[in-house]
N, CA, C and O atoms as a printed pandas DataFrame, in Angstrom:
     atom_number atom_name residue_name chain_id  residue_number  x_coord  y_coord  z_coord
0              1         N          MET        A               1  -24.706  -99.961  -99.630
1              2        CA          MET        A               1  -24.589  -99.377  -98.306
2              3         C          MET        A               1  -24.636  -97.855  -98.421
3              4         O          MET        A               1  -24.046  -97.269  -99.329
4              5         N          ILE        A               2  -25.322  -97.248  -97.518
5              6        CA          ILE        A               2  -25.485  -95.795  -97.510
6              7         C          ILE        A               2  -24.258  -95.150  -96.864
7              8         O          ILE        A               2  -23.789  -95.583  -95.812
8              9         N          TYR        A               3  -23.755  -94.116  -97.513
9             10        CA          TYR        A               3  -22.687  -93.325  -96.910
10            11         C          TYR        A               3  -23.224  -91.932  -96.677
11            12         O          TYR        A               3  -23.835  -91.366  -97.583
12            13         N          PRO        A               4  -23.034  -91.377  -95.560
13            14        CA          PRO        A               4  -22.503  -91.943  -94.322
14            15         C          PRO        A               4  -23.551  -92.786  -93.615
15            16         O          PRO        A               4  -24.748  -92.672  -93.878
16            17         N          SER        A               5  -23.084  -93.621  -92.726
17            18        CA          SER        A               5  -23.970  -94.522  -92.005
18            19         C          SER        A               5  -24.938  -93.737  -91.114
19            20         O          SER        A               5  -24.546  -92.786  -90.437
20            21         N          ILE        A               6  -26.182  -94.144  -91.127
21            22        CA          ILE        A               6  -27.206  -93.473  -90.305
22            23         C          ILE        A               6  -26.847  -93.578  -88.823
23            24         O          ILE        A               6  -27.094  -92.646  -88.058
24            25         N          ASP        A               7  -26.267  -94.704  -88.416
25            26        CA          ASP        A               7  -25.878  -94.877  -87.009
26            27         C          ASP        A               7  -24.852  -93.833  -86.576
27            28         O          ASP        A               7  -24.909  -93.335  -85.452
28            29         N          LYS        A               8  -23.925  -93.504  -87.455
29            30        CA          LYS        A               8  -22.917  -92.493  -87.133
30            31         C          LYS        A               8  -23.533  -91.097  -87.070
31            32         O          LYS        A               8  -23.143  -90.278  -86.237
32            33         N          ILE        A               9  -24.482  -90.833  -87.940
33            34        CA          ILE        A               9  -25.119  -89.518  -87.949
34            35         C          ILE        A               9  -26.010  -89.335  -86.726
35            36         O          ILE        A               9  -26.163  -88.216  -86.236
36            37         N          LEU        A              10  -26.595  -90.416  -86.229
37            38        CA          LEU        A              10  -27.461  -90.298  -85.052
38            39         C          LEU        A              10  -26.676  -89.960  -83.783
39            40         O          LEU        A              10  -27.276  -89.639  -82.757
40            41         N          ASN        A              11  -25.337  -90.027  -83.839
41            42        CA          ASN        A              11  -24.519  -89.523  -82.738
42            43         C          ASN        A              11  -24.472  -87.997  -82.768
43            44         O          ASN        A              11  -24.190  -87.360  -81.754
44            45         N          ILE        A              12  -24.749  -87.421  -83.926
45            46        CA          ILE        A              12  -24.735  -85.967  -84.099
46            47         C          ILE        A              12  -26.129  -85.381  -83.867
47            48         O          ILE        A              12  -26.279  -84.349  -83.212
48            49         N          VAL        A              13  -27.143  -86.053  -84.412
49            50        CA          VAL        A              13  -28.534  -85.599  -84.325
50            51         C          VAL        A              13  -29.269  -86.521  -83.350
51            52         O          VAL        A              13  -29.062  -87.734  -83.361
52            53         N          ASP        A              14  -30.123  -85.942  -82.513
53            54        CA          ASP        A              14  -30.790  -86.710  -81.463
54            55         C          ASP        A              14  -31.751  -87.775  -81.964
55            56         O          ASP        A              14  -31.806  -88.866  -81.395
56            57         N          SER        A              15  -32.502  -87.490  -83.004
57            58        CA          SER        A              15  -33.525  -88.443  -83.431
58            59         C          SER        A              15  -33.576  -88.553  -84.945
59            60         O          SER        A              15  -33.101  -87.675  -85.665
60            61         N          LYS        A              16  -34.155  -89.634  -85.406
61            62        CA          LYS        A              16  -34.322  -89.846  -86.839
62            63         C          LYS        A              16  -35.253  -88.792  -87.427
63            64         O          LYS        A              16  -35.064  -88.360  -88.564
64            65         N          TYR        A              17  -36.248  -88.380  -86.665
65            66        CA          TYR        A              17  -37.213  -87.387  -87.142
66            67         C          TYR        A              17  -36.543  -86.037  -87.369
67            68         O          TYR        A              17  -36.801  -85.363  -88.366
68            69         N          ALA        A              18  -35.681  -85.650  -86.434
69            70        CA          ALA        A              18  -34.948  -84.392  -86.588
70            71         C          ALA        A              18  -34.005  -84.484  -87.787
71            72         O          ALA        A              18  -33.856  -83.519  -88.537
72            73         N          LEU        A              19  -33.377  -85.630  -87.964
73            74        CA          LEU        A              19  -32.482  -85.827  -89.099
74            75         C          LEU        A              19  -33.226  -85.692  -90.423
75            76         O          LEU        A              19  -32.734  -85.049  -91.350
76            77         N          VAL        A              20  -34.395  -86.289  -90.513
77            78        CA          VAL        A              20  -35.198  -86.195  -91.735
78            79         C          VAL        A              20  -35.547  -84.746  -92.021
79            80         O          VAL        A              20  -35.449  -84.305  -93.166
80            81         N          TYR        A              21  -35.947  -84.001  -91.011
81            82        CA          TYR        A              21  -36.312  -82.599  -91.190
82            83         C          TYR        A              21  -35.115  -81.780  -91.672
83            84         O          TYR        A              21  -35.232  -81.009  -92.625
84            85         N          ILE        A              22  -33.978  -81.943  -91.023
85            86        CA          ILE        A              22  -32.780  -81.170  -91.351
86            87         C          ILE        A              22  -32.303  -81.481  -92.766
87            88         O          ILE        A              22  -32.009  -80.575  -93.546
88            89         N          VAL        A              23  -32.231  -82.763  -93.085
89            90        CA          VAL        A              23  -31.703  -83.178  -94.384
90            91         C          VAL        A              23  -32.654  -82.803  -95.516
91            92         O          VAL        A              23  -32.207  -82.389  -96.586
92            93         N          SER        A              24  -33.953  -82.943  -95.295
93            94        CA          SER        A              24  -34.890  -82.582  -96.368
94            95         C          SER        A              24  -34.867  -81.074  -96.619
95            96         O          SER        A              24  -34.943  -80.631  -97.765
96            97         N          ASP        A              25  -34.763  -80.293  -95.553
97            98        CA          ASP        A              25  -34.701  -78.841  -95.708
98            99         C          ASP        A              25  -33.436  -78.425  -96.455
99           100         O          ASP        A              25  -33.486  -77.580  -97.349
100          101         N          ARG        A              26  -32.311  -79.016  -96.088
101          102        CA          ARG        A              26  -31.049  -78.684  -96.757
102          103         C          ARG        A              26  -31.066  -79.132  -98.222
103          104         O          ARG        A              26  -30.548  -78.436  -99.095
104          105         N          SER        A              27  -31.654  -80.278  -98.481
105          106        CA          SER        A              27  -31.756  -80.777  -99.850
106          107         C          SER        A              27  -32.570  -79.830 -100.719
107          108         O          SER        A              27  -32.210  -79.571 -101.867
108          109         N          LYS        A              28  -33.659  -79.317 -100.177
109          110        CA          LYS        A              28  -34.483  -78.351 -100.902
110          111         C          LYS        A              28  -33.701  -77.059 -101.175
111          112         O          LYS        A              28  -33.826  -76.467 -102.247
112          113         N          GLN        A              29  -32.894  -76.626 -100.193
113          114        CA          GLN        A              29  -32.065  -75.439 -100.381
114          115         C          GLN        A              29  -31.071  -75.645 -101.519
115          116         O          GLN        A              29  -30.866  -74.754 -102.343
116          117         N          MET        A              30  -30.455  -76.829 -101.560
117          118        CA          MET        A              30  -29.488  -77.128 -102.622
118          119         C          MET        A              30  -30.157  -77.076 -103.991
119          120         O          MET        A              30  -29.606  -76.524 -104.942
120          121         N          THR        A              31  -31.345  -77.654 -104.079
121          122        CA          THR        A              31  -32.065  -77.678 -105.346
122          123         C          THR        A              31  -32.450  -76.268 -105.786
123          124         O          THR        A              31  -32.324  -75.918 -106.960
124          125         N          LYS        A              32  -32.915  -75.474 -104.842
125          126        CA          LYS        A              32  -33.396  -74.129 -105.167
126          127         C          LYS        A              32  -32.263  -73.167 -105.501
127          128         O          LYS        A              32  -32.358  -72.416 -106.472
128          129         N          THR        A              33  -31.189  -73.179 -104.707
129          130        CA          THR        A              33  -30.131  -72.182 -104.864
130          131         C          THR        A              33  -28.921  -72.674 -105.650
131          132         O          THR        A              33  -28.194  -71.872 -106.236
132          133         N          GLY        A              34  -28.700  -73.988 -105.666
133          134        CA          GLY        A              34  -27.512  -74.526 -106.324
134          135         C          GLY        A              34  -26.241  -74.321 -105.521
135          136         O          GLY        A              34  -25.139  -74.501 -106.040
136          137         N          TYR        A              35  -26.389  -73.944 -104.253
137          138        CA          TYR        A              35  -25.227  -73.708 -103.385
138          139         C          TYR        A              35  -24.879  -74.994 -102.640
139          140         O          TYR        A              35  -25.735  -75.609 -102.004
140          141         N          TYR        A              36  -23.609  -75.391 -102.729
141          142        CA          TYR        A              36  -23.096  -76.558 -102.014
142          143         C          TYR        A              36  -21.941  -76.099 -101.136
143          144         O          TYR        A              36  -21.172  -75.221 -101.528
144          145         N          GLN        A              37  -21.817  -76.683  -99.961
145          146        CA          GLN        A              37  -20.789  -76.258  -99.022
146          147         C          GLN        A              37  -19.423  -76.865  -99.317
147          148         O          GLN        A              37  -18.415  -76.404  -98.781
148          149         N          MET        A              38  -19.376  -77.874 -100.148
149          150        CA          MET        A              38  -18.112  -78.484 -100.562
150          151         C          MET        A              38  -18.062  -78.450 -102.086
151          152         O          MET        A              38  -19.096  -78.311 -102.740
152          153         N          PRO        A              39  -16.867  -78.575 -102.647
153          154        CA          PRO        A              39  -16.805  -78.719 -104.111
154          155         C          PRO        A              39  -17.603  -79.953 -104.545
155          156         O          PRO        A              39  -17.563  -80.985 -103.875
156          157         N          ILE        A              40  -18.298  -79.850 -105.623
157          158        CA          ILE        A              40  -19.235  -80.886 -106.065
158          159         C          ILE        A              40  -18.543  -82.240 -106.249
159          160         O          ILE        A              40  -19.168  -83.277 -106.032
160          161         N          GLN        A              41  -17.274  -82.249 -106.644
161          162        CA          GLN        A              41  -16.577  -83.511 -106.857
162          163         C          GLN        A              41  -16.188  -84.204 -105.548
163          164         O          GLN        A              41  -15.804  -85.373 -105.568
164          165         N          ASN        A              42  -16.280  -83.510 -104.415
165          166        CA          ASN        A              42  -15.949  -84.115 -103.123
166          167         C          ASN        A              42  -17.102  -84.917 -102.529
167          168         O          ASN        A              42  -16.900  -85.687 -101.590
168          169         N          TYR        A              43  -18.293  -84.748 -103.058
169          170        CA          TYR        A              43  -19.438  -85.506 -102.574
170          171         C          TYR        A              43  -19.402  -86.918 -103.146
171          172         O          TYR        A              43  -19.070  -87.107 -104.316
172          173         N          LYS        A              44  -19.738  -87.900 -102.334
173          174        CA          LYS        A              44  -19.811  -89.285 -102.800
174          175         C          LYS        A              44  -21.169  -89.584 -103.420
175          176         O          LYS        A              44  -21.291  -90.447 -104.289
176          177         N          SER        A              45  -22.181  -88.867 -102.967
177          178        CA          SER        A              45  -23.534  -89.074 -103.471
178          179         C          SER        A              45  -23.800  -88.174 -104.670
179          180         O          SER        A              45  -23.267  -87.069 -104.771
180          181         N          SER        A              46  -24.630  -88.668 -105.565
181          182        CA          SER        A              46  -24.985  -87.859 -106.734
182          183         C          SER        A              46  -26.303  -87.114 -106.539
183          184         O          SER        A              46  -26.656  -86.253 -107.345
184          185         N          LYS        A              47  -27.032  -87.444 -105.468
185          186        CA          LYS        A              47  -28.321  -86.806 -105.203
186          187         C          LYS        A              47  -28.192  -85.845 -104.019
187          188         O          LYS        A              47  -27.372  -86.043 -103.122
188          189         N          ASN        A              48  -29.020  -84.806 -104.043
189          190        CA          ASN        A              48  -28.943  -83.776 -102.999
190          191         C          ASN        A              48  -29.261  -84.305 -101.613
191          192         O          ASN        A              48  -28.699  -83.815 -100.633
192          193         N          ILE        A              49  -30.131  -85.275 -101.499
193          194        CA          ILE        A              49  -30.474  -85.805 -100.183
194          195         C          ILE        A              49  -29.251  -86.479  -99.555
195          196         O          ILE        A              49  -29.001  -86.332  -98.359
196          197         N          GLY        A              50  -28.500  -87.212 -100.363
197          198        CA          GLY        A              50  -27.268  -87.834  -99.892
198          199         C          GLY        A              50  -26.196  -86.814  -99.587
199          200         O          GLY        A              50  -25.436  -86.967  -98.631
200          201         N          ARG        A              51  -26.134  -85.774 -100.397
201          202        CA          ARG        A              51  -25.170  -84.707 -100.157
202          203         C          ARG        A              51  -25.462  -83.976  -98.856
203          204         O          ARG        A              51  -24.541  -83.589  -98.137
204          205         N          ALA        A              52  -26.737  -83.785  -98.552
205          206        CA          ALA        A              52  -27.118  -83.149  -97.291
206          207         C          ALA        A              52  -26.717  -84.029  -96.107
207          208         O          ALA        A              52  -26.255  -83.521  -95.085
208          209         N          LEU        A              53  -26.890  -85.338  -96.240
209          210        CA          LEU        A              53  -26.436  -86.261  -95.190
210          211         C          LEU        A              53  -24.928  -86.156  -94.990
211          212         O          LEU        A              53  -24.447  -86.160  -93.857
212          213         N          GLU        A              54  -24.190  -86.062  -96.078
213          214        CA          GLU        A              54  -22.742  -85.922  -95.984
214          215         C          GLU        A              54  -22.358  -84.625  -95.274
215          216         O          GLU        A              54  -21.414  -84.610  -94.484
216          217         N          GLU        A              55  -23.076  -83.544  -95.547
217          218        CA          GLU        A              55  -22.788  -82.268  -94.899
218          219         C          GLU        A              55  -23.031  -82.342  -93.395
219          220         O          GLU        A              55  -22.262  -81.781  -92.615
220          221         N          VAL        A              56  -24.090  -83.028  -92.986
221          222        CA          VAL        A              56  -24.342  -83.199  -91.550
222          223         C          VAL        A              56  -23.212  -84.005  -90.932
223          224         O          VAL        A              56  -22.705  -83.652  -89.867
224          225         N          TYR        A              57  -22.817  -85.080  -91.591
225          226        CA          TYR        A              57  -21.763  -85.953  -91.076
226          227         C          TYR        A              57  -20.419  -85.235  -90.984
227          228         O          TYR        A              57  -19.662  -85.457  -90.039
228          229         N          GLU        A              58  -20.119  -84.381  -91.953
229          230        CA          GLU        A              58  -18.845  -83.657  -91.974
230          231         C          GLU        A              58  -18.834  -82.462  -91.011
231          232         O          GLU        A              58  -17.796  -81.829  -90.822
232          233         N          GLY        A              59  -19.980  -82.155  -90.407
233          234        CA          GLY        A              59  -20.046  -81.042  -89.471
234          235         C          GLY        A              59  -20.256  -79.697  -90.140
235          236         O          GLY        A              59  -20.055  -78.656  -89.515
236          237         N          LEU        A              60  -20.655  -79.703  -91.394
237          238        CA          LEU        A              60  -20.902  -78.451  -92.100
238          239         C          LEU        A              60  -22.261  -77.871  -91.769
239          240         O          LEU        A              60  -22.500  -76.682  -91.981
240          241         N          ILE        A              61  -23.148  -78.696  -91.254
241          242        CA          ILE        A              61  -24.443  -78.245  -90.762
242          243         C          ILE        A              61  -24.446  -78.464  -89.265
243          244         O          ILE        A              61  -24.316  -79.594  -88.792
244          245         N          HIS        A              62  -24.594  -77.393  -88.529
245          246        CA          HIS        A              62  -24.546  -77.480  -87.073
246          247         C          HIS        A              62  -25.956  -77.698  -86.540
247          248         O          HIS        A              62  -26.890  -76.986  -86.908
248          249         N          VAL        A              63  -26.094  -78.683  -85.676
249          250        CA          VAL        A              63  -27.373  -79.044  -85.107
250          251         C          VAL        A              63  -27.374  -78.680  -83.633
251          252         O          VAL        A              63  -26.532  -79.154  -82.870
252          253         N          ASN        A              64  -28.320  -77.838  -83.233
253          254        CA          ASN        A              64  -28.466  -77.481  -81.825
254          255         C          ASN        A              64  -29.321  -78.521  -81.135
255          256         O          ASN        A              64  -30.456  -78.775  -81.539
256          257         N          LYS        A              65  -28.773  -79.122  -80.092
257          258        CA          LYS        A              65  -29.524  -80.138  -79.363
258          259         C          LYS        A              65  -30.286  -79.491  -78.229
259          260         O          LYS        A              65  -29.777  -78.594  -77.557
260          261         N          LYS        A              66  -31.513  -79.950  -78.019
261          262        CA          LYS        A              66  -32.316  -79.441  -76.918
262          263         C          LYS        A              66  -31.848  -80.042  -75.625
263          264         O          LYS        A              66  -31.378  -81.179  -75.586
264          265         N          MET        A              67  -31.976  -79.281  -74.571
265          266        CA          MET        A              67  -31.570  -79.765  -73.249
266          267         C          MET        A              67  -32.728  -80.391  -72.544
267          268         O          MET        A              67  -32.584  -80.858  -71.414
């Protein structure tokens, strides 16, 4: 099972497409800079893509919704 659940994250982000864009961009940033918003041991995922999902779920990445 994926943590965090995609259904829970879609309450934060409007669409799956926007989620993919946000998470892939953040994952690339993590790989390039090595900067993580939480201590590395607090992440449940070992891969950057999962860590980016966790950051969105925890509210560390703010998503502006269109009106």
